GUDRENTI-762073 format. One line per 10 residues: for each residue x negated, y, z of C-alpha. Coordinates in steps of 0.25 Angstrom, whole numbers, plus 5000, padded with zeros to 4 digits. Example, Ala and Ser with C-alpha at 12.3 -4.5 7.8 and 13.67 -1.06 7.14 Angstrom:
<recs>
4951/4982/5031 ~ 4945/4996/5029
</recs>
This chain:
<recs>
4915/5189/5057 ~ 4918/5178/5068 ~ 4906/5175/5076 ~ 4910/5167/5087 ~ 4920/5164/5098 ~ 4924/5171/5110 ~ 4915/5167/5122 ~ 4905/5160/5113 ~ 4897/5171/5108 ~ 4883/5171/5114
4880/5182/5124 ~ 4866/5187/5128 ~ 4858/5200/5126 ~ 4852/5204/5113 ~ 4840/5195/5111 ~ 4833/5200/5099 ~ 4825/5213/5101 ~ 4829/5216/5115 ~ 4843/5219/5122 ~ 4855/5226/5116
4850/5240/5120 ~ 4837/5238/5113 ~ 4843/5233/5101 ~ 4853/5244/5100 ~ 4842/5254/5101 ~ 4833/5248/5091 ~ 4844/5247/5081 ~ 4848/5262/5083 ~ 4833/5266/5081 ~ 4830/5257/5069
4843/5251/5063 ~ 4842/5238/5056 ~ 4829/5242/5049 ~ 4834/5237/5036 ~ 4834/5245/5023 ~ 4845/5237/5017 ~ 4856/5228/5023 ~ 4867/5220/5016 ~ 4880/5215/5023 ~ 4890/5205/5017
4904/5205/5021 ~ 4903/5220/5025 ~ 4917/5224/5023 ~ 4922/5220/5036 ~ 4919/5215/5050 ~ 4905/5213/5054 ~ 4900/5216/5040 ~ 4906/5230/5039 ~ 4902/5233/5053 ~ 4887/5229/5050
4888/5239/5039 ~ 4894/5250/5047 ~ 4884/5249/5059 ~ 4872/5247/5049 ~ 4876/5261/5043 ~ 4877/5267/5057 ~ 4863/5264/5060 ~ 4853/5275/5062 ~ 4845/5269/5051 ~ 4855/5261/5042
4850/5253/5030 ~ 4847/5261/5018 ~ 4856/5251/5011 ~ 4868/5244/5017 ~ 4875/5234/5008 ~ 4889/5230/5012 ~ 4894/5218/5005 ~ 4909/5214/5003 ~ 4917/5206/4993 ~ 4926/5219/4989
4919/5232/4993 ~ 4930/5240/4986 ~ 4941/5232/4992 ~ 4949/5235/5004 ~ 4940/5229/5014 ~ 4928/5237/5009 ~ 4935/5250/5013 ~ 4926/5252/5026 ~ 4913/5249/5018 ~ 4917/5259/5008
4919/5270/5019 ~ 4906/5267/5024 ~ 4899/5267/5011 ~ 4905/5281/5008 ~ 4897/5287/5019 ~ 4885/5278/5019 ~ 4877/5278/5006 ~ 4868/5267/5011 ~ 4880/5257/5011 ~ 4882/5250/4998
4895/5241/4997 ~ 4892/5228/4989 ~ 4902/5218/4983 ~ 4898/5204/4988 ~ 4906/5192/4989 ~ 4897/5182/4997 ~ 4905/5170/4991 ~ 4902/5174/4976 ~ 4888/5173/4971 ~ 4890/5182/4959
4895/5193/4969 ~ 4883/5191/4978 ~ 4873/5191/4966 ~ 4879/5204/4961 ~ 4879/5210/4976 ~ 4864/5207/4977 ~ 4861/5214/4964 ~ 4869/5226/4968 ~ 4861/5227/4981 ~ 4848/5225/4974
4851/5237/4965 ~ 4853/5246/4977 ~ 4841/5241/4984 ~ 4832/5243/4972 ~ 4818/5238/4976 ~ 4821/5235/4990 ~ 4826/5223/4997 ~ 4838/5220/5006 ~ 4834/5219/5021 ~ 4846/5213/5027
4857/5204/5022 ~ 4869/5202/5031 ~ 4877/5190/5027 ~ 4890/5194/5035 ~ 4901/5190/5025 ~ 4909/5178/5031 ~ 4923/5172/5033 ~ 4929/5164/5043 ~ 4941/5154/5043 ~ 4947/5149/5056
4948/5134/5052 ~ 4946/5122/5061 ~ 4941/5108/5057 ~ 4956/5104/5055 ~ 4959/5116/5046 ~ 4947/5120/5039 ~ 4947/5117/5024 ~ 4937/5114/5013 ~ 4941/5128/5007 ~ 4939/5135/5021
4925/5129/5022 ~ 4921/5133/5008 ~ 4926/5147/5009 ~ 4919/5149/5023 ~ 4906/5143/5018 ~ 4906/5151/5005 ~ 4906/5164/5013 ~ 4899/5161/5025 ~ 4888/5152/5020 ~ 4886/5152/5005
4889/5167/5005 ~ 4877/5171/5014 ~ 4868/5161/5007 ~ 4871/5167/4993 ~ 4871/5181/4998 ~ 4857/5179/5004 ~ 4852/5172/4992 ~ 4856/5184/4983 ~ 4850/5195/4992 ~ 4837/5187/4995
4829/5194/4985 ~ 4832/5207/4991 ~ 4829/5202/5005 ~ 4816/5197/5000 ~ 4813/5210/4994 ~ 4816/5217/5007 ~ 4807/5207/5015 ~ 4796/5209/5005 ~ 4796/5224/5005 ~ 4795/5224/5021
4782/5226/5028 ~ 4789/5220/5041 ~ 4783/5207/5047 ~ 4793/5197/5051 ~ 4808/5195/5048 ~ 4818/5206/5051 ~ 4831/5213/5046 ~ 4823/5225/5042 ~ 4815/5216/5033 ~ 4825/5206/5027
4836/5198/5033 ~ 4848/5189/5030 ~ 4858/5190/5042 ~ 4869/5180/5041 ~ 4881/5183/5050 ~ 4884/5170/5056 ~ 4892/5165/5069 ~ 4889/5157/5081 ~ 4901/5149/5076 ~ 4891/5143/5067
4882/5138/5078 ~ 4883/5123/5079 ~ 4878/5123/5094 ~ 4888/5133/5098 ~ 4901/5126/5092 ~ 4906/5120/5105 ~ 4906/5134/5111 ~ 4913/5141/5099 ~ 4922/5130/5094 ~ 4935/5137/5099
4935/5143/5085 ~ 4932/5132/5075 ~ 4932/5140/5062 ~ 4925/5128/5056 ~ 4922/5134/5042 ~ 4916/5146/5048 ~ 4908/5139/5059 ~ 4902/5129/5048 ~ 4899/5141/5039 ~ 4892/5149/5050
4884/5136/5053 ~ 4880/5135/5039 ~ 4876/5150/5038 ~ 4867/5148/5050 ~ 4860/5137/5043 ~ 4859/5146/5031 ~ 4853/5157/5039 ~ 4842/5147/5045 ~ 4839/5142/5031 ~ 4838/5156/5026
4828/5160/5037 ~ 4819/5149/5034 ~ 4819/5152/5019 ~ 4819/5167/5019 ~ 4809/5169/5030 ~ 4797/5168/5021 ~ 4804/5180/5013 ~ 4804/5188/5026 ~ 4819/5187/5027 ~ 4826/5186/5041
4838/5177/5041 ~ 4847/5177/5053 ~ 4861/5173/5057 ~ 4869/5182/5066 ~ 4882/5179/5074 ~ 4889/5192/5076 ~ 4898/5188/5087 ~ 4913/5185/5088 ~ 4918/5198/5081 ~ 4931/5205/5079
4932/5204/5064 ~ 4942/5198/5054 ~ 4934/5185/5056 ~ 4931/5186/5071 ~ 4946/5190/5075 ~ 4950/5200/5085 ~ 4948/5189/5096 ~ 4933/5191/5094 ~ 4924/5197/5106 ~ 4916/5207/5098
4919/5219/5089 ~ 4912/5220/5076 ~ 4905/5232/5080 ~ 4898/5225/5092 ~ 4894/5213/5083 ~ 4888/5222/5073 ~ 4880/5230/5083 ~ 4875/5218/5089 ~ 4871/5212/5075 ~ 4864/5225/5071
4856/5225/5084 ~ 4851/5211/5081 ~ 4847/5212/5067 ~ 4836/5222/5069 ~ 4830/5213/5079 ~ 4830/5200/5071 ~ 4815/5195/5068 ~ 4809/5182/5064 ~ 4813/5174/5076 ~ 4828/5176/5072
4826/5171/5058 ~ 4835/5159/5056 ~ 4843/5161/5068 ~ 4857/5165/5072 ~ 4858/5177/5082 ~ 4871/5183/5088 ~ 4874/5198/5088 ~ 4866/5200/5100 ~ 4854/5194/5094 ~ 4855/5181/5102
4851/5168/5094 ~ 4862/5158/5093 ~ 4860/5143/5091 ~ 4863/5136/5077
</recs>
């Protein structure tokens, strides 16, 4: 997923829970601390690498649900390989642009979890169309919004009962990913304050959709806080993926390692905020 432009990604040390070394050590000792995690758009790029690195943790999730539109298709090959050697990995058919598909996926996941809830929902599925103000069309805007904004909204609503169940079943105080969390993979290209510094890549539909996703995250944080559910948006950096292009400055491995260092350290103060892969808070 494209997360920014070269020279525009914020720098600075990891800012939640200590420096990079501290975060890595804590992650290796404790893992994410979540019994169950679900990732959308898990068949490639950041989503696939999130699945791979979560499985490699010393204490991986008991259930890891990897969602994609066509688990049995060609693009699901890597996930199928992982699933063949990791019984805790469950492939789920989920099209974030199709409500019936989302509803069926939620029922399928609930079946696996039995009486327990879902700890972490990572809304990672997204698309990018490189259109300028002159070239963007109505269809472009609708397609991108449907995947990047409406998709996370509908997926979050469908899995909300399972997130609530996880929160209710936890004895932990405060908000955290080990209790219950919605993590929306966003982008600094959706930060209105940073547009002058990042506008070398207009990508109008993508920018507008990520700004809307940021607003959705803020609204979710205010609505679901009383349920004990943490809601945070994460900027993964400008990553070498199909969306980020090979000009990007980061590898998928680097981005995901950063994200998985950040997630265990998110607490109440990060509810309703946008942070980058280093844990640094970004402006809206």
